[in-house]
C-alpha positions, 0 to 999 in steps of 0.5 A: 220257488221253494219256500224258506224253512222257517228260521230256527231260534235258539239263546246262549242261555237255553244252550246252557241250559240243556248243556247243564241238565245234560239234556245237549245230546237228546238236543243234538238228536232232535236237530239232526232228526230235522235235517233227516226228516227233510232228507227223507221227504226229498227222498221221496218226492224224487222216488214218485217223480220217475221223470226226474233224471237231474237234481240239481243241488244248490247252496251258499258256502258251508251250507253241508252241499258235499254231505247232503248229496253223498247221503242223497246219492246213498238213500236214493241208491239204496231205495233202487235209483241209482245215481251218478254225481257231478261236481261244479267244482271240476268245470272251473275256467282254466287258467289264471285266477282273477282278483277283486279290486282288493287283491281277493281271488275269485272263486265264486262268480259264475263265470268262474265256471264253464256252464256251457261245457257242463250244459252240453254234457248234460245235454248229452246224457239226457239224450242217452249219449255218453259224456266225458266228465272232467277232473279239475286240477286245482293246483295246475288250474287245468281239466283232466279227462280220464278213461274211467271218467266217460258217464253213461246213464241207465234207464231210471238213473238219476244225476246229482249235479252239486254246486253254488251255480247248479241252479243257474239258468244256463243249465236249466234252459238246455234240459227237459223242465220235467226232468230237473228238480231243483234243491236249495242247501241253506242254514236258516237259524240265529242264536241270541247271546247276551252280547249280541245275534249270530244271524245264518251268514254268520253261521256259515263263516263260523263252519268255514273257519273251523273247516278251513283251519282243519283242511286248508291250513287256513288261519281264522283271519284269513278266512275272515279277510276272504269272506267279503269275496264270498258274500258279495257273489252269495248276495247277487246269485242266491235270491236268483237261485231260491227263486228258481229251486223246487224245495229248500232244505234247511241245513242248520243244526242249532246244537253246533253253536257250542261246538264251532263257537268256542273252538272258533273264539280259541282260533280268533284269540290265537291270531289276534295274539299273533297280530299284536306280537308281529307273528302273523303270516301272510295271507294265501288268499290274496295276490302275491304282493300283498299281506291281506286285502284289509288286515284292519278291518279283518281284526276289527271284525275278529275282535266283534267275533270273539266278543260275541262268542264269548258266552256261548257255552262249550258243548261235547263233540261226541254227540255228533252222530257219523252222518252229519253235516257237521263232520264237514266243518268240524 
């Protein structure tokens, strides 16, 4: 079982002091340095353990899996261990999306991924045989196979398998135990403000609201309304996957609270204003015939978040380095 990295705690007053005394850039660099140190330790471990051929990278939504996997791939390759990458997103089950009883689409449950198909592809690679890796077309809800997606492993190469369910026992059971190494990516931090506390789960929610607004044209209230689906699935699987993982990487970057906090508060305020004036659009994250899964609950949570985020000072986004996990969310 992976040992969870110690929770990082900071207060709103400490953030304000860092910003007011011009120490915020140094603090941001220290946060990024802690993350980089963990990644370097993981890379050193994988360079030492030459028997490892499959690195299974899991983590709840908005943990920084995409950036961390790309960074791991680049650094391992630069150190002499070439890598190939497989995303579980390309193994979604074809056909219509399933909905929960409130009308939210289910993209999170383990049976939304064809783990048996993925396991068979990994077994072929383990045996030195080629595997045809699909690409999932989310618009058509179909897997597409291209000639260039034929994957073969050269001696010493590693496959990075990335996704929420990458540490599913269904995958590991098909592989030689000595050839697997499990990684759990998850932020573990909290911010204490004069209005309350922002724990790790809310930290990821702030990341998601910011990311979905910029990259998926999703409003803050729509993300808040959809979050219970994300949360319910993760509560089932994350503890189990933590048991299976070999290492936990704490992807928390506490300086981010001064970036995501004020930004998300502004997005929430705009949505609440639109709601009050009857200008709120229908959520795309529910069945066609519904407006929201639970608009009343979403509005109440948004109001609580607005208060909670009200005392967070605003930091300068220019402190974010080019290779930061935060670029996934800001």
